[in-house]
C-alpha positions in Angstrom: 14.4 56.5 43.1 17.2 58.8 42.2 17.7 59.5 38.6 21.3 58.9 39.2 20.7 55.2 40.3 22.6 52.7 38.3 20.7 50.5 35.9 21.2 46.7 36.1 23.9 45.5 33.7 23.4 42.6 31.3 25.4 39.6 32.3 28.0 38.6 29.8 28.4 34.9 28.9 31.8 33.6 30.1 34.3 33.3 27.4 34.7 29.6 28.3 31.1 28.9 27.5 31.4 30.4 24.1 34.5 28.4 23.4 32.7 25.2 24.5 29.7 25.9 22.3 31.9 26.7 19.3 33.8 23.4 19.8 30.5 21.5 20.1 29.2 23.1 16.9 32.4 22.2 15.0 32.3 18.7 16.4 28.6 18.4 15.4 29.5 19.5 11.8 32.5 17.2 11.6 30.5 14.2 12.9 27.7 15.1 10.6 30.0 15.1 7.6 31.6 11.9 8.6 28.2 10.3 9.1 27.2 11.5 5.6 30.4 10.1 4.1 29.9 6.8 5.9 26.4 6.2 4.7 27.0 7.6 1.2 30.0 5.2 0.8 27.5 2.3 1.2 25.5 3.3 -1.9 26.1 1.8 -5.4 28.4 3.8 -7.7 25.9 3.4 -10.6 22.1 3.1 -10.9 22.7 1.0 -14.1 23.9 -2.6 -14.1 27.5 -2.8 -15.2 29.4 -6.0 -14.7 33.2 -5.8 -14.1 35.9 -8.3 -13.4 37.7 -7.9 -10.1 40.8 -9.9 -9.1 41.9 -10.4 -5.5 45.6 -11.4 -5.5 47.0 -13.9 -3.1 48.1 -12.4 0.3 46.1 -9.2 -0.4 45.3 -7.4 2.8 41.7 -6.2 3.4 42.8 -2.6 3.1 44.5 -3.4 -0.3 41.3 -5.0 -1.6 39.3 -2.0 -0.5 41.8 0.4 -2.2 41.6 -1.6 -5.4 37.8 -1.6 -5.4 37.9 2.2 -5.1 40.6 2.6 -7.8 38.5 0.6 -10.2 35.4 2.7 -9.5 33.5 -0.2 -8.0 33.0 1.5 -4.6 32.9 5.2 -3.6 35.1 5.7 -0.6 38.0 3.4 0.4 38.4 4.8 3.9 34.7 4.6 4.9 34.4 1.2 3.2 37.2 -0.1 5.3 35.5 1.0 8.5 32.2 -0.6 7.3 34.0 -3.8 6.5 35.6 -4.0 9.9 32.3 -3.1 11.7 30.4 -5.8 9.8 33.1 -8.4 10.0 33.4 -8.8 6.2 37.2 -8.8 5.9 37.6 -12.6 5.3 38.1 -12.0 1.5 39.4 -14.9 -0.5 41.8 -14.6 -3.5 40.3 -15.2 -6.9 38.6 -13.6 -9.9 35.1 -12.2 -9.3 32.4 -10.7 -11.5 31.0 -7.7 -9.6 28.3 -5.2 -10.6 28.6 -1.5 -10.1 24.9 -1.3 -9.3 25.5 -3.3 -6.1 25.8 -1.6 -2.8 28.8 -1.9 -0.5 27.4 -4.6 1.6 26.4 -6.7 -1.4 30.0 -6.4 -2.8 31.7 -7.3 0.4 29.3 -10.1 1.2 30.0 -11.5 -2.3 33.7 -11.3 -1.8 33.5 -13.1 1.5 31.7 -16.1 0.0 34.3 -18.7 -1.3 31.7 -19.9 -3.8 31.5 -16.5 -5.5 34.9 -16.7 -7.2 34.5 -17.1 -11.0 34.6 -20.4 -12.6 36.4 -20.6 -15.9 35.6 -17.7 -18.2 35.5 -17.6 -22.0 35.7 -14.8 -24.5 33.1 -14.8 -27.3 33.0 -12.3 -30.1 29.8 -11.1 -31.7 31.0 -9.7 -35.0 29.5 -6.6 -36.7 26.8 -7.7 -39.0 26.5 -11.2 -37.5 23.1 -12.8 -37.4 21.5 -13.8 -34.1 21.7 -17.4 -35.0 25.4 -17.1 -35.7 26.0 -15.4 -32.4 24.0 -18.1 -30.6 26.2 -20.8 -32.3 29.4 -19.0 -31.1 28.1 -18.6 -27.6 26.8 -22.2 -27.3 30.1 -23.6 -28.6 32.0 -21.8 -25.8 29.6 -22.1 -22.8 27.2 -24.5 -21.2 24.2 -22.6 -22.8 22.6 -24.4 -25.7 21.9 -22.8 -29.0 18.2 -23.7 -28.6 17.9 -22.1 -25.2 19.4 -18.8 -26.5 17.2 -18.7 -29.6 14.2 -19.5 -27.5 15.0 -16.7 -25.1 15.7 -14.2 -27.9 12.2 -14.9 -29.2 10.5 -15.0 -25.8 8.1 -12.1 -25.9 7.0 -12.5 -22.3 10.6 -12.4 -21.0 11.6 -9.5 -23.3 8.6 -7.5 -22.1 9.7 -8.2 -18.5 13.1 -6.5 -19.1 11.8 -3.7 -21.3 11.8 -1.2 -18.4 15.5 -1.7 -18.0 16.3 -1.3 -21.7 14.5 1.6 -23.4 15.7 0.6 -26.9 13.3 -2.4 -26.7 10.0 -1.0 -27.8 6.5 -2.3 -28.7 7.3 -1.9 -32.4 9.7 -4.9 -32.2 6.7 -7.3 -31.8 5.6 -7.1 -35.4 4.1 -10.0 -37.3 6.7 -12.0 -39.3 9.7 -11.0 -37.1 12.2 -13.9 -37.3 14.2 -13.1 -34.1 12.9 -10.5 -31.7 16.3 -9.5 -30.4 17.9 -9.4 -33.9 19.6 -6.0 -34.2 19.9 -5.5 -30.4 22.8 -7.9 -29.7 25.6 -5.4 -29.9 28.8 -6.6 -31.6 31.6 -6.9 -29.0 34.0 -9.3 -27.4 32.2 -10.6 -24.3 33.6 -12.5 -21.3 31.1 -15.1 -20.1 31.4 -17.7 -17.4 31.7 -21.1 -19.0 28.9 -22.4 -16.8 26.2 -19.9 -17.2 22.6 -19.4 -18.3 20.9 -18.0 -21.4 19.4 -15.1 -19.3 22.8 -14.1 -17.8 24.4 -14.1 -21.3 21.6 -12.1 -22.8 21.5 -9.5 -20.0 25.3 -9.0 -20.4 24.8 -8.4 -24.1 21.8 -6.1 -23.6 23.8 -4.1 -21.0 26.4 -3.4 -23.7 23.6 -2.4 -26.1 22.3 0.0 -23.5 25.7 1.7 -23.3 25.7 2.1 -27.1 22.1 3.3 -27.2 22.8 5.9 -24.5 25.4 7.4 -26.8 22.9 7.9 -29.6 19.6 8.4 -27.6 19.4 12.1 -28.3 20.1 11.7 -32.0 17.4 9.0 -32.2 14.9 11.2 -30.5 15.6 13.9 -33.1 15.0 11.6 -36.0 11.7 11.3 -37.8 12.1 7.5 -37.6 11.5 5.3 -34.6 14.2 3.5 -32.6 13.2 0.2 -34.1 13.3 1.6 -37.6 16.7 3.1 -37.0 18.2 -0.2 -35.7 16.6 -1.9 -38.7 18.0 0.5 -41.2 21.5 0.4 -39.5 21.5 -3.3 -39.9 20.8 -2.9 -43.6 23.6 -0.3 -43.9 25.9 -2.6 -42.0 25.2 -5.5 -44.3 25.4 -3.5 -47.5 28.6 -1.5 -46.6 30.2 -4.2 -44.5 33.7 -3.4 -43.3 34.5 -1.5 -46.5 37.5 0.7 -46.0 36.2 3.6 -48.1 35.8 6.8 -46.0 32.1 7.6 -45.4 30.8 4.7 -47.4 28.3 3.7 -44.7 27.0 7.3 -44.6 26.6 7.4 -48.3 24.8 4.0 -48.3 22.5 5.4 -45.6 21.8 8.5 -47.7 20.7 6.3 -50.6 18.0 4.6 -48.4 16.9 7.9 -46.9 16.6 9.4 -50.4 14.5 6.4 -51.5 12.2 6.7 -48.4 11.6 10.4 -49.1 10.1 9.6 -52.5 8.2 6.5 -51.3 10.6 4.3 -53.4 11.1 0.7 -52.1 14.4 0.2 -50.3 15.2 -2.6 -52.8 18.1 -3.9 -50.8 19.4 -7.3 -51.9 20.7 -8.1 -48.4 17.2 -8.1 -47.1 16.6 -10.9 -49.6 19.6 -12.7 -48.2 18.0 -12.6 -44.8 14.6 -13.5 -46.2 15.9 -16.7 -47.9 18.1 -17.5 -44.9 21.2 -17.2 -47.0 24.3 -19.1 -45.8 27.2 -16.7 -45.8 29.7 -19.5 -45.6 28.6 -21.6 -48.5 26.0 -19.8 -50.7 27.0 -17.6 -53.6 26.0 -14.0 -53.2 24.0 -14.2 -56.4 21.4 -16.2 -54.5 20.3 -12.9 -53.0 20.2 -11.1 -56.4 18.1 -13.7 -58.2 15.4 -14.1 -55.5 13.8 -10.7 -55.7 10.3 -12.3 -55.8 10.9 -14.4 -52.7 7.8 -14.2 -50.5 8.8 -12.7 -47.1 8.0 -9.5 -45.2 11.8 -8.9 -45.1 12.0 -8.7 -48.9 12.3 -5.0 -49.6 11.9 -5.6 -53.4 8.3 -6.8 -52.8 7.3 -4.6 -49.9 7.7 -0.9 -49.3 9.1 0.8 -46.2 11.1 -1.0 -43.5 11.2 -4.8 -43.0 9.6 -6.0 -39.7 13.0 -6.0 -38.0 16.7 -5.9 -38.3 18.5 -8.3 -40.5 21.7 -8.5 -38.4 23.3 -6.9 -35.4 24.9 -3.6 -36.5 28.0 -2.0 -35.0 28.0 1.3 -33.2 29.7 2.7 -36.4 26.8 1.6 -38.5 24.3 3.2 -36.1 26.2 6.4 -36.1 26.4 6.5 -39.9 22.6 5.8 -40.1 22.0 8.7 -37.8 24.5 11.0 -39.6 24.1 10.2 -43.4 25.8 12.3 -46.0 23.7 14.7 -48.0 23.9 13.1 -51.5 21.8 13.0 -54.7 22.3 9.2 -55.0 19.5 6.6 -55.3 21.7 3.7 -56.4 24.9 1.9 -55.5 26.8 -1.3 -56.2 30.0 -2.8 -55.0 32.8 -4.2 -57.2 32.6 -7.6 -55.6 35.0 -9.1 -58.1 37.5 -6.4 -57.7 38.7 -4.3 -54.7 35.2 -3.9 -53.2 34.9 -0.3 -54.1 31.3 1.0 -53.9 30.0 3.1 -56.8 27.1 5.4 -56.4 24.7 6.8 -59.0 21.9 9.3 -59.3 20.0 7.6 -62.0 19.1 4.0 -62.9 20.9 4.5 -66.3 24.1 5.5 -64.5 23.7 2.6 -62.1 23.3 0.0 -64.9 26.4 1.4 -66.5 28.3 0.9 -63.3 27.0 -2.7 -63.1 28.1 -3.4 -66.7 31.5 -1.9 -66.0 32.4 -3.3 -62.6 30.1 -6.2 -61.8 31.8 -8.8 -64.0 34.4 -11.5 -63.3 37.9 -10.4 -64.0 
């Protein structure tokens, strides 16, 4: 063969084939992205239960309903949800007020909205006030809903049921099941104005309250982990701070009150809080004189912090988020005593020594 013979040339792919392949790749990528969006849009927006009220106005189009669901953060993707709704024939949505949950997936939400029986019955607003006892909250709820006081109190003391929901609510711990606890969920019923269905159940009411408590707990979870005290002890102490300081308008008074109790704990001094005696004797806030708490220091109860050192077995009311924050962020003070001018303007006076405290009592704690 001649050395000058031509070598075979490589065949070039036609330009048209390259273009077709490129288009196919782009289409595959686009379709893949659309498929991802479509399936992702069906997932819940939250892994945690969070009930929300959703209203479908009269004459609302299916597309308008979908857009409102997306605007309120109940679903992820309005456009994909609309396609899903049409494909699954779930566009027969009725006007009304609905209670949805952000932990539901798209199919659950649309199926719920397509059921004419799902629309809310009459709803009622019930406030659990900061520092309110569980029994007081149960009375308020039972007065406004179909749930009885006895059913609520029974559930709030049902150890088996509470244990069954503990995985959902990390603030509920083994420590709450101490001997002598009056109400197991005392301290964990977060003060808030709640909207309940008038016809409801004790479990639905309680879960809604615990869901709110979970939101508050999540705000403080890291601070609680950093504390030398347990979650149960911190909720218990916050309830004492709440009761002692109340809604006092003084700046930082809750933080100062918290500091007093921390200072006492550091030196193994009893908490000696008269409000724990109030809880121990089942003081009636509406009718009993506050002196009933002061003169019963020897009352036999594990809640009586004059008789027993350390923390009582559980909370003595349901503290606000402000009281929890103050308990986790106490002021650095030298105080071991405090008292409130209950006959005057309610000012709280703090003291380093018992002598100073007694002088404050003589000066301020007298009828004017």
